[in-house]
N, C-alpha and C positions, 0 to 999 in steps of 0.2 A: 589526794582525794578530789580536790577541786579540778585539777588537770584531767583526771580520768573522767569526771562527770562532764566537763566541757567537751572533751573529745567525743563522748557518746552522743551528745546533743548535735555536734557538727555532723556526725555520721548519719543521724536520723534525718537532719535537714537536707543533706546532700542526696540521700536516697529518695527523699520526697521530690526533690527537684528533678532528678533523673526519671522517676516514675511519671511525673507530670509531662516531661518532655517526650517520653516514649508514647504516652497517651495521645498527645497532640499530633505527633507524627503518624500514629496509627489512624487517627480520625481523618487527617489529610489524605492519607493513602486510600482509606476506605471510600472517601468522597470521589477520588479519581477513578477507582475501580468501579464504583457504583454508577458513575456517570457513563463510562464506556460500556459497561455491561447493560445498562438501561437502554442505550442506543442499539446495541446488538440484539437485545430481546424485545425491542419496542414493537407495538402493534402496527406501526407504519410499514414494517417489513413483511413481505408475503411469506407464507409457509414454504413456498418453492425456493425463495432466496435463503431462508434460514436453513433449509436442508443442505445447502452447499457449505455451511460453516464447517462441517466435518472435513472438508477438503481444503478450504481456504483459510481456516484458522484465524479469523480477523483479530481476535483479542491478542493472541500470542504474537501475531505478525506485527501489529501496530506497536505493541510494547517493545518488541525487538528493535524497531526503528527509533525508539525513544519517544514515541508520541505522548503528549499530554494536552489537556484541554485548554491551555493558554497559548498554544502555538499558532503561528501562521503557516498554513499547510497548502501545498499545491498538489492537486490530483490531475495528472495528465491523461487526457481523453477518458473521461468518466464513463463513456458509453451509455449503457442502460442505467447507470447509477447504483450498481450493487454496493460498492464501497462508499459512495456518497451517502447512502442511507444510514451508514454507521458514523462516518466522520462528521457530517454536517451537524447532527444533534449533539454529538460529543463536544463540538467546538462552540456551539451556539451560545452567545452571551459572554463567552470568555476568551475565544480565539477567533481565527479567521480562516475561511476556506475559499480558495480559488479553484475553479474547475476550468482547466485549459483544454478547450474542446474545439472541434472543427467549426469554422465559421459557416453561417448560413449565407450562401452567395446568391440565393434566389433560384438556383437551378434545382431540377428534380434529379438529384443524385444521392449516393449513400451519405456523403459528408453533410450536405445541407439537411437532409431528412433526419440524420442522427442528431444534429443540433436542435432541430425543432422538437424532436421527441424528448430530448433532455430538458429543454425549456418548459415543455408541457408538464413534465414530471415535477420539476422544481416549483412550478406554480400551483401544483395540486395540493400542497401541504405546507402549512406555516412553518413546519420544522426545517424547511429548506430556505427560509426567507432571507437568511444572511449570506447565502452562497453567492459569490461573485464569479461570473463567467468571463474568461479571456479567450482570445483566439489562438488556435494552434493549427498550423498547416505543416504536414510532414515534409522534411527535407529542406525547410526554409527556416531562417532565423525568426524566433518568436519571443515576445515578452510574456512569459508565463505568468509573471507577477511583477510588481514594481521592483526594480533592481535592488538587490541586497536586503530584501524584506522577509524572505521566507526562512523558516526554521527547518522545514521538512518538505521535500519534493518526492512524490510517489508515482510510480508507474507499475501497473499490474497487468502482466501478460500482454504487453503491447509491442515489445521490441521486434518480434518476428514480422510484424506488419510494416516496419519502417526500413528494414534492411540496414546494411552497414553505414551508408551515407546518412540515412535518417537517424540511426542510433547515435552516430557521432555528433550530429547537430543538436539533438535533444539533450545530450549530456552537457554540451556547451551552454545551451539555454538555461538548463537547471543550475549550472555553476553561477551564471550571472544573477539569477533570481535569489539564490541562497545567501544568507549571512555567512561570515567566516565562522567555521565550526558547524555550519548547517549540514543536514543529512540528506542524501539522495537514497531513497529506498527502492529497490528493484525486486520484483517477483516475475519470473519468466519460466516458460517451459524449457527444461534443461536437456540439451542434446549431449549424449555421451561424447567425450573427447575423441573416442575411437572412430566416430563417424566423420565423413567428409562434409563440412558445412556447405560448400559451394554446390555439391551434388544433391544435397538434401535440404537446402534452405527454404524450400516451399512446403516443408513438412510441419512448420509451425514451431519447431524446436531451435534453440540457439545454444551454442557451447559457452560455458562459463568463461573460458579464456578470452573469447571475443568481447564479451561484455566488459570484463576487467580492462582489456586493452583500450577500448574507447573511453571508458570512464577515467582511466589514468591520463589519457591524452588530453582530456578536458580539464584536468587539474585536480581530480579526486584521488583520495587514498582509500583503498579497501580496508575498512575498519573491522568488519566481521561478516561471517556467512553463517547461515543456519539451515538445518534440515527440517524446520517447522513444516514446510510444505512439500517435503520430499515424498516420493512414492516408489519404493523399490520394485513394485510389481510392473511398473511401466518401463518397457525396454525401448520405447521411442522408435519403433519400427513397424508402424501400422499402415494398412493399405491407403488410407486417406489422411495420413499424418495425424496430428494431435486431435483433429476433429473426428477421428474414428471413435475416440473415447467419449464418455459422458462429460458435459451435458449435451454435446452436439449429436453424438451417435450417428455419424454421417452415413453409415451402412444400414441405417434403419433397423429392421429386425434381424438382419443377417449377423449371426454370432453375437447377438445382443447381450446374452447372459455372460458370455466370455468377457466382453468389454465392461460390463457393469461390475463384474468381479474384480477387474483391474482398478476401476475407479477413475478419478480425474488424474491428470498428468503429473509426472514427476517435475517438481519446480524448484529452482534455485531461489534463495532469498538472500539478497546481498545488501549490505549497509556500507555506503560510501560517505566519506566526510570531506567537506571543502576545507 
């Protein structure tokens, strides 16, 4: 009788401990989700930017790369800051964000003007107050962040701008910036392997095999790929390349409805590990 009673008590206590542990885990997970979701749904983001969530899937994409709010993250060439608007507030106070962007050389060119616009944006809202900018020059060695400090390096739809030489160098720079076990997250317009890259490299699309080749050469292992940002309607054979599609709509009103129906480009989403 005593043994049976004692066993019952132990079972009740064990069940209570397990329930409490699950509750704590649930609260922690809810905090993470709420913080990222809050950043995605924040009033600091324009309606125009939020409309692109249906194509860029920021929540699913960042979670696929293993993002959490305590990480040190590098975003290479933030551009207009579309992803910065999400990552910066999600990390503020708990992690660190480096924006590796073109330097302002004082010249009146795309690179310097892009840097000035980004700096102006970051200064416009306290939500960006902890973002640190570093210098990134394509095809040259860059310190994206202090060596071996980053948990996650991200590049969104940039590889086509850098070409093979630039891609190879960026991946080397990312490898240096990352901790061992750190992640390089790549989203890029995907060229079908049946197309000839050298003949179509100005289309804005890049074949997955080429990305994997240079990432492996830099010391990375392809850990996973995802169809989060895939679009089966995009055949990657448009008159003005990827810019034919929204949001650019390079043909203006010509066949506009056709390209709106396709939507934004077919994109590969690749997770590499150091």
